[in-house]
C-alpha positions in Angstrom: -12.6 14.2 -6.8 -12.8 11.9 -9.5 -13.8 8.3 -9.1 -9.9 7.0 -8.8 -9.1 10.3 -6.9 -11.5 9.2 -3.9 -10.2 4.9 -4.1 -6.5 6.4 -3.9 -7.9 8.6 -1.0 -9.1 5.6 0.7 -6.9 3.2 0.2 -4.2 5.8 1.6 -6.5 6.5 4.5 -6.5 2.3 5.1 -3.0 2.2 5.2 -1.9 5.1 7.4 -4.9 3.7 10.1 -1.8 0.6 10.4 -0.3 1.5 13.8 3.9 2.6 13.2 3.1 2.0 9.3 5.5 4.9 8.3 5.3 7.3 6.1 2.5 6.9 4.0 2.6 8.8 0.5 -0.1 9.1 -2.2 2.3 8.5 -5.2 5.9 7.0 -5.8 8.1 9.7 -4.8 11.2 10.5 -6.6 13.2 13.2 -5.8 17.1 13.9 -6.9 18.9 14.5 -4.1 19.2 11.8 -1.7 18.9 13.2 1.4 16.0 15.1 0.5 14.3 11.0 -0.8 15.7 9.6 2.7 14.1 12.2 4.5 10.3 11.8 3.0 10.6 7.9 4.4 12.0 8.4 7.7 10.0 8.0 11.0 11.1 8.8 14.6 11.0 5.9 16.7 11.2 5.6 20.5 13.8 7.1 22.4 14.4 9.7 19.9 15.9 7.3 17.3 15.3 7.6 13.3 14.2 4.6 10.8 13.6 4.7 7.8 9.8 3.1 7.8 7.2 4.1 4.7 5.3 3.1 2.2 3.9 4.6 -1.2 0.7 3.3 -3.4 0.9 3.4 -7.4 -2.6 2.5 -9.8 -0.7 0.2 -11.7 -3.1 -1.0 -14.0 -7.1 -0.4 -14.7 -9.7 -2.7 -16.7 -13.5 -2.3 -17.4 -15.7 -5.2 -17.4 -18.9 -5.2 -18.5 -21.8 -6.9 -16.4 -24.8 -6.2 -18.7 -26.1 -3.3 -20.9 -26.7 -0.8 -17.8 -23.3 -1.8 -16.0 -19.7 -1.2 -16.4 -16.8 -2.1 -13.8 -13.9 -0.7 -13.7 -11.1 -2.9 -11.7 -7.9 -0.9 -10.6 -5.2 -2.6 -9.2 -3.1 -1.3 -6.9 0.9 -1.3 -6.3 2.0 -0.7 -2.5 5.4 -0.6 -1.6 7.4 -0.2 1.6 10.7 0.2 3.0 12.4 -0.6 6.3 15.3 -0.7 7.3 16.8 -4.2 8.6 18.6 -4.4 12.0 19.6 -7.9 12.5 19.9 -8.1 16.1 16.7 -6.1 16.3 14.6 -9.0 13.9 13.5 -6.4 12.3 12.2 -9.2 9.8 9.6 -10.3 12.1 8.3 -6.8 12.5 7.8 -6.1 9.2 6.2 -8.6 8.3 4.0 -8.1 10.9 3.0 -4.5 9.9 2.1 -6.6 6.2 -0.2 -8.5 7.8 -1.6 -5.6 9.9 -2.4 -4.1 7.0 -3.7 -7.0 4.9 -6.0 -7.3 7.9 -6.9 -3.8 7.8 -8.1 -4.1 4.3 -10.1 -7.6 5.1 -12.3 -5.7 7.8 -13.5 -3.2 5.4 -13.5 -4.3 1.9 -15.0 -1.8 0.4 -13.3 1.0 2.1 -16.2 2.7 4.2 -18.5 2.2 0.7 -16.1 3.7 -1.6 -15.1 0.5 -3.9 -18.2 -2.3 -4.1 -17.3 -6.0 -3.7 -15.7 -8.1 -5.9 -19.0 -8.9 -8.4 -16.9 -11.6 -10.8 -16.3 -15.0 -9.6 -12.7 -14.1 -9.1 -11.2 -15.9 -5.8 -8.5 -13.7 -4.6 -9.6 -10.7 -2.7 -7.7 -8.4 -0.3 -3.8 -7.5 -0.3 -1.5 -9.9 -2.0 2.3 -10.5 -0.9 3.7 -9.9 -4.5 7.3 -10.1 -3.4 9.2 -9.1 -0.5 13.3 -9.3 0.6 15.9 -6.7 0.8 16.9 -4.3 -1.0 19.3 -0.9 -0.8 17.3 2.2 -0.1 18.3 5.4 0.4 21.6 3.7 1.2 20.4 1.8 3.9 19.7 -2.1 3.8 16.5 -2.3 3.9 13.3 -4.8 4.0 11.5 -4.3 1.2 7.8 -5.7 -0.2 5.4 -5.3 -3.0 1.9 -5.3 -2.1 -1.4 -6.2 -4.7 -4.5 -4.8 -3.9 -7.9 -5.2 -6.4 -11.0 -2.6 -6.5 -14.4 -2.5 -8.0 -15.9 0.1 -9.0 -19.4 0.8 -11.2 -19.0 3.6 -13.6 -22.1 6.1 -14.0 
């Protein structure tokens, strides 16, 4: 597995480790038929009820930074996008925020993803998952909560 695939797998495992996170995909999914697309994000909830609840991750940027003549660091920026069907009577906005915070806690507890990534070698104050945007969207014909999260990882290039 190459460097990027190894990091993607580690990030994916961290997202999937969050209880009740929903379906998690290793890439942004596209299916022409809406019913098949929607099925990729459906989960079964207590009582047998189905709910649209899922995430995808994408590497959205990579930059290389030279530390010294012998070391180069790849800084990968990851976009994580989540959706959860909105039910106002059930206060799903609060549950969705709790999922986001659980995911942020998960990454904060192991910022190297089990040693797959390096700690931030630069004097930058941003660490962990950042919430870039959150709000309601129409996804697969369903009114949903949505969030766009961003994560940066650092890895040495051999």
